[in-house]
Structure formats: C-alpha cells, structure tokens
C-alpha positions as CSV (number, residue, x, y, z in Angstrom):
1,M,72.8,92.8,217.8
2,S,75.4,90.2,216.7
3,F,74.6,86.5,216.6
4,K,76.9,85.8,219.6
5,T,75.2,88.6,221.6
6,K,71.7,87.2,220.8
7,A,72.8,83.7,221.8
8,L,74.3,84.9,225.1
9,A,71.2,87.0,225.8
10,G,68.9,84.1,225.1
11,A,71.0,81.8,227.3
12,A,70.9,84.4,230.1
13,V,67.1,84.8,229.9
14,M,66.7,81.0,230.0
15,A,69.1,80.7,232.9
16,M,67.1,83.2,234.9
17,M,63.9,81.3,234.1
18,T,65.3,78.0,235.1
19,A,67.6,78.8,238.0
20,A,67.2,76.4,240.8
21,P,69.0,75.4,244.0
22,A,71.1,72.3,244.0
23,M,69.0,69.3,244.8
24,A,71.1,66.1,245.4
25,E,68.1,63.9,245.4
26,V,67.1,64.9,241.8
27,S,68.0,62.4,239.1
28,A,67.9,62.9,235.3
29,C,68.5,60.9,232.1
30,L,70.2,61.9,228.9
31,I,69.3,59.6,225.9
32,T,71.1,60.4,222.6
33,K,71.1,58.7,219.2
34,T,74.7,57.5,219.6
35,D,77.6,58.2,221.9
36,T,80.2,58.5,219.1
37,N,78.9,61.4,217.0
38,P,80.8,64.6,218.2
39,F,77.5,66.4,218.4
40,F,76.2,64.0,221.0
41,V,79.5,63.8,222.8
42,K,79.4,67.6,223.3
43,M,75.8,67.4,224.4
44,K,76.7,64.8,227.0
45,E,79.5,67.1,228.2
46,G,77.1,70.0,228.6
47,A,74.6,67.9,230.5
48,E,77.3,66.4,232.8
49,A,78.8,69.8,233.6
50,K,75.4,71.4,234.5
51,A,74.3,68.4,236.4
52,A,77.4,68.5,238.6
53,E,76.9,72.2,239.1
54,L,73.3,71.8,240.3
55,G,73.7,68.5,242.2
56,V,71.6,66.5,239.8
57,T,72.4,62.8,239.4
58,L,72.7,62.1,235.7
59,K,72.6,58.8,233.8
60,S,73.4,58.7,230.1
61,Y,72.2,56.3,227.5
62,A,72.7,56.0,223.7
63,G,71.7,53.9,220.7
64,K,74.3,51.7,219.2
65,I,73.9,53.5,215.9
66,D,71.8,56.4,214.6
67,G,68.4,54.8,214.2
68,D,68.6,52.4,217.1
69,H,65.1,53.0,218.3
70,E,64.9,49.9,220.5
71,S,67.8,50.9,222.7
72,Q,66.1,54.3,223.3
73,V,62.8,52.6,224.3
74,A,64.8,50.5,226.8
75,A,66.5,53.5,228.1
76,I,63.2,55.3,228.8
77,E,61.9,52.2,230.6
78,A,65.1,52.2,232.8
79,C,64.6,55.9,233.6
80,I,61.0,55.3,234.6
81,A,62.0,52.4,236.8
82,D,64.8,54.5,238.4
83,G,62.4,57.3,239.3
84,A,64.1,59.9,237.2
85,K,62.7,63.4,237.5
86,G,63.5,64.4,233.9
87,I,64.6,62.9,230.6
88,L,66.5,64.7,227.9
89,L,66.0,62.9,224.6
90,T,67.3,63.1,221.0
91,A,65.0,60.6,219.4
92,S,66.0,58.3,216.5
93,D,62.4,57.6,215.5
94,T,60.5,60.7,216.3
95,K,57.1,59.1,215.7
96,A,57.5,55.6,217.2
97,I,59.1,56.9,220.5
98,T,56.0,58.8,221.5
99,D,54.3,55.9,223.3
100,S,57.3,55.5,225.5
101,V,57.5,59.2,226.1
102,K,53.8,59.2,227.1
103,A,54.5,56.5,229.6
104,A,57.3,58.6,231.1
105,R,55.2,61.7,231.3
106,D,52.3,59.7,232.9
107,A,54.8,58.7,235.5
108,G,55.4,62.3,236.4
109,I,58.7,62.7,234.5
110,L,59.5,65.9,232.6
111,V,60.5,64.9,229.0
112,I,62.5,67.4,227.0
113,A,63.4,66.8,223.3
114,L,66.9,68.0,222.5
115,D,67.8,68.9,218.9
116,T,65.1,66.6,217.3
117,P,61.4,67.5,217.8
118,L,59.0,64.7,218.4
119,E,56.1,64.1,216.1
120,P,53.9,65.7,217.2
121,I,56.1,68.2,218.9
122,D,53.8,68.4,221.9
123,A,54.4,64.7,222.6
124,A,57.3,66.1,224.8
125,D,56.9,68.7,227.5
126,A,59.3,71.0,225.8
127,T,61.9,71.0,223.0
128,F,65.3,72.8,223.1
129,A,66.7,72.8,219.6
130,T,68.2,74.6,216.6
131,D,65.6,75.9,214.2
132,N,66.4,73.0,211.8
133,F,64.3,74.3,209.0
134,K,66.2,77.6,209.2
135,A,69.5,75.7,209.3
136,G,68.5,74.1,206.0
137,L,67.1,77.3,204.6
138,L,70.3,79.2,205.1
139,I,72.5,76.6,203.3
140,G,69.9,76.4,200.5
141,Q,69.8,80.2,200.1
142,W,73.6,80.3,200.1
143,A,74.0,77.6,197.5
144,A,71.4,79.2,195.2
145,A,73.1,82.6,195.5
146,K,76.5,81.1,195.1
147,M,75.5,79.4,191.8
148,G,73.6,82.4,190.5
149,A,72.1,81.7,187.1
150,D,73.6,78.2,187.0
151,A,71.2,77.2,189.8
152,A,68.5,76.8,187.2
153,N,70.5,73.9,185.8
154,A,71.7,72.4,189.1
155,K,72.0,68.6,189.6
156,I,71.4,68.0,193.2
157,A,72.3,65.1,195.4
158,M,70.2,64.8,198.6
159,L,72.1,62.9,201.4
160,D,69.5,62.4,204.1
161,L,69.5,60.7,207.4
162,A,67.2,57.7,207.7
163,I,64.3,55.9,205.9
164,S,62.1,56.6,209.0
165,Q,62.5,60.4,208.2
166,P,62.9,61.7,211.8
167,S,61.8,65.4,212.1
168,V,65.3,66.8,212.1
169,D,65.9,65.0,208.8
170,V,62.8,66.4,207.2
171,L,63.2,69.9,208.5
172,R,66.8,70.3,207.2
173,D,66.0,68.7,203.9
174,Q,62.9,70.8,203.3
175,G,64.6,73.9,204.5
176,F,67.4,73.4,202.0
177,L,65.1,72.8,199.1
178,T,63.0,75.8,200.0
179,G,66.1,78.0,200.3
180,F,67.3,76.8,196.9
181,G,63.9,77.7,195.4
182,I,62.5,74.2,194.9
183,D,58.8,73.2,195.5
184,T,58.8,70.7,198.4
185,K,55.3,69.4,197.8
186,D,54.4,67.9,201.2
187,P,56.7,69.8,203.7
188,N,56.3,67.0,206.2
189,K,58.3,64.4,204.3
190,W,61.2,64.4,201.9
191,G,61.5,62.6,198.5
192,D,58.1,63.5,196.9
193,E,59.6,66.5,195.0
194,E,59.2,66.6,191.3
195,D,61.8,69.2,190.4
196,P,64.1,67.6,187.7
197,R,67.2,69.2,189.3
198,I,67.0,66.7,192.1
199,V,69.0,63.6,191.1
200,G,67.8,61.6,194.1
201,N,67.7,61.0,197.8
202,E,69.9,58.5,199.7
203,V,70.3,57.9,203.4
204,T,73.6,58.1,205.3
205,A,72.9,57.2,209.0
206,G,74.6,60.5,209.6
207,N,78.1,59.1,209.4
208,E,81.1,59.2,207.0
209,E,80.7,55.7,205.6
210,G,77.1,56.3,204.9
211,G,77.8,59.6,203.2
212,L,80.4,57.9,200.9
213,K,78.1,55.1,199.9
214,A,75.1,57.4,199.3
215,M,77.3,59.7,197.2
216,E,78.6,56.7,195.2
217,A,75.0,55.6,194.5
218,L,73.9,59.0,193.3
219,L,77.0,59.5,191.1
220,A,76.1,56.2,189.5
221,K,72.7,57.6,188.7
222,D,74.2,60.9,187.4
223,P,77.9,61.6,187.3
224,D,77.4,65.3,186.7
225,I,76.0,66.1,190.1
226,N,77.2,69.6,191.1
227,V,75.4,70.4,194.4
228,V,75.4,68.1,197.4
229,Y,73.1,68.6,200.4
230,T,74.1,66.6,203.4
231,I,72.2,66.0,206.7
232,N,75.4,66.6,208.7
233,E,79.2,67.1,208.4
234,P,80.3,63.5,208.9
235,S,78.2,62.5,205.9
236,A,79.6,65.5,204.0
237,A,83.1,64.3,204.6
238,G,82.1,60.9,203.1
239,A,80.5,62.5,200.1
240,F,83.6,64.5,199.5
241,E,85.7,61.3,199.5
242,A,83.4,59.7,197.0
243,L,83.5,62.7,194.7
244,K,87.3,62.8,194.9
245,A,87.6,59.2,194.1
246,A,85.4,59.7,191.1
247,G,87.5,62.7,189.9
248,K,84.5,65.0,190.5
249,T,83.9,68.3,192.4
250,A,80.6,69.7,193.6
251,L,79.3,72.4,195.9
252,I,78.7,70.7,199.3
253,V,76.6,72.2,202.1
254,S,75.8,70.8,205.5
255,V,74.5,71.3,209.0
256,D,76.2,70.9,212.5
257,G,79.1,73.3,213.1
258,G,81.4,70.9,214.8
259,C,85.0,71.7,214.8
260,P,86.0,69.1,212.1
261,G,83.1,70.4,209.9
262,V,84.1,74.0,210.3
263,Q,87.7,73.1,209.5
264,D,86.3,71.4,206.4
265,V,84.8,74.8,205.5
266,K,88.1,76.5,206.0
267,D,89.8,73.8,203.9
268,G,87.3,74.1,201.1
269,V,85.7,70.7,201.5
270,I,82.4,72.1,202.5
271,G,81.2,75.4,201.0
272,A,78.9,76.3,203.9
273,T,77.4,74.8,207.0
274,S,74.8,75.9,209.6
275,Q,76.2,75.8,213.1
276,Q,74.2,74.7,216.1
277,Y,75.0,74.6,219.8
278,P,74.5,71.2,221.5
279,L,76.2,72.1,224.8
280,L,73.7,74.9,225.3
281,M,70.8,72.7,224.5
282,A,71.9,70.1,227.1
283,S,72.8,72.5,229.9
284,L,69.5,74.4,229.6
285,G,67.8,71.0,229.7
286,I,69.4,70.1,233.0
287,E,68.5,73.5,234.4
288,A,64.9,73.0,233.4
289,I,64.7,69.6,235.1
290,A,66.2,71.1,238.3
291,K,63.6,73.9,238.2
292,F,60.8,71.4,237.5
293,A,61.9,69.3,240.5
294,A,62.0,72.4,242.7
295,D,58.5,73.8,242.0
296,G,56.9,72.0,239.1
297,T,57.6,74.7,236.5
298,K,57.9,73.6,232.9
299,P,60.1,75.5,230.4
300,A,58.4,77.9,228.0
301,P,59.1,78.1,224.2
302,T,60.7,81.0,222.4
303,E,58.1,83.6,221.6
304,G,56.4,82.9,218.3
305,K,57.7,79.3,218.2
306,D,56.7,75.9,219.6
307,F,60.2,75.2,220.9
308,F,63.0,77.0,222.6
309,D,65.4,78.1,219.9
310,T,69.1,77.7,220.9
311,G,70.4,79.5,217.8
312,V,71.9,78.9,214.4
313,A,74.6,80.6,212.3
314,L,75.7,80.1,208.7
315,I,79.4,79.6,208.4
316,T,81.2,80.1,205.1
317,D,84.4,81.8,203.8
318,Q,82.5,82.7,200.6
319,P,79.8,85.1,201.8
320,V,76.9,86.0,199.4
321,E,74.8,89.1,199.4
322,G,71.5,88.7,201.3
323,V,72.5,85.7,203.4
324,E,73.9,86.6,206.8
325,S,77.0,84.5,207.7
326,I,80.1,84.3,209.8
327,D,83.5,83.1,208.6
328,S,85.3,79.9,209.5
329,A,87.6,81.7,211.9
330,K,84.6,82.8,214.0
331,G,83.1,79.4,213.5
332,L,86.1,77.7,215.0
333,E,85.8,79.9,218.1
334,L,82.2,78.7,218.6
335,C,82.6,75.1,217.4
336,W,82.3,71.9,219.4
337,G,83.6,68.4,219.1
C-alpha cells in the first residue's frame, strides 16, 4: 500500500470514528505556537474549514513567537472562560503548560495536542501528530546512507528549536541521531551526547533568522561542518544562507514538508526532509471535538502507539537503498504553505 493510500485510509477510518452532526452551539479553540509559520497557518486553515463544515464556532490564538508560553496560558484561560467544548493545542513549553491543560480538562474541556505531545503525553486527552521520532529517524538514516563510509568522519551541526526542549524538538533531534547511528544517551533530552562527530547544538526558534545565527555560531566553532540537522525548513533556509556566505557546503536535512521546503529539496538546498500533514491534524481535531460534544466520546490512538499518527514521508531527489522515500515532484503535490 502506498504512503498516500495509507494516509487516506487512516483519515477515512478516523473520520468514521469521529463523524458527528453539525452542532452550532459547540465552540472550540485552536492555540498554536505562532500565526506566521506556514505549518501553523495551514493548521488553522484545516481547523477553520472543518469547523465551518460541522457548525463549530472556532476561536484561534497564537503566541507572538515560537516559545511564547505566557500567551498560550492566557489563551487557555480565555477558552475556559468562554465555555469552549474543546481545545486544539500546539504547546511551546510542553512541560510548563500541563497545569493550564489540567485546569481546562477539570472544566470539562476536551484537550487535544496537535503535532507536539505534552509531557507527559497523557496530560492531554489525545494527541494527533506526526511520529516526530520517525521523522527524525528517516532523515538520519538517509544522511548516513548518503555519506556512506564518510559518515564515520562526519562533522554535524545540530540546529534545534528551544532551550526548553519541547517534546517535538527532542523527538526529531534524537530520531535523527539514532538514524545516523549515534548513541543518544538520555533519549528524553538533547545535548548530552558524547559522540565527537557532533560539533554542537544551537537553538533557532524555528525561523530563518535563528537558523542563520545558529549556523554562524557553529561554523565559528568548526568551519568544516559537513552535515546539518535542522528542526524545520525555515531554520534550514537560514543555515543554507550562513553556509553560502561562508563559502561552505554541507548536507542539510530537515522536517516539515511545506511547499517552500520541498521546493528547497528540488533546488538542492535541502538534501532530504520529512513531510508532515498539519491540515489533517487540525481537521481531525475539530471532528473529535464535535464527536465529544455529541456523545462524550474521546478519540483513540493509533494501534500500538500513544497518539494518533497522521503520517510522515521522506522527500528527496537522491534516494538511497533501504530508506523509503518520495521525490520532490510528489512532495509538491502533497505539500502545504
């Protein structure tokens, strides 16, 4: 079964599980990390479209920047005060937000984490997300296979998300290192690895400027970096600009699968990226809230996992043996943003 067929089948099963009649009195909240990152823009589009279809009143909130925990806390408080039936949340601080999430759940609100699992994951009623560890694993396996014997002498720059190390940040980082064949020590945090191939970790806030500055800092530490892991494609674009300005090249890998990022794969800026599907996450989340409002049913996770897996695919125009992938042409058909 092809990836696309699997994704459609999974969506169909979830849709049947969560189908609900339109309920005009049902209100829901979407709280994202920012309202500028194309990933969250597409997530909002998916939520709005499904809310309109099902007659759910949707209010959207976002942090000022990735990492703006305080704005997300305020948004949850507003949703509680408004009597929302459900909250869809992509948390900036996956540990600190849990007290606010508990307050919402205690008020009878269904809380679904989108994309970024809370810590612990059962702090939310459900999680709809990419398998972020697998997303990292795929790009790590691809990079190691692409380098071949030279992987033993790699010099790796790790461009992470935030000092607070939200779960999505840790999962992608540790997935990449595992795929590349590096001992991750404690898999619940990044930065404790002892492998000499890792030049260092810098945070990017998930944007292009952050990626540029992080790459500059690591190039100052070691100008011979030849592999660059990035938390997402905007930070990858920044890393590429820093490398170009320094007259350097490196193998860049990333995660997201937005249209600009897939175009960067096609143009040779990014070697490979793992594509995720934010519109599907959000639309399924709204369906789940409508179902919960109708009969109190909460969504179930994918069999064998503690979250509902919305799918991931490796995109590259340089396929390697043993790592399943699709090319940038197919990726552009499936991309968002």
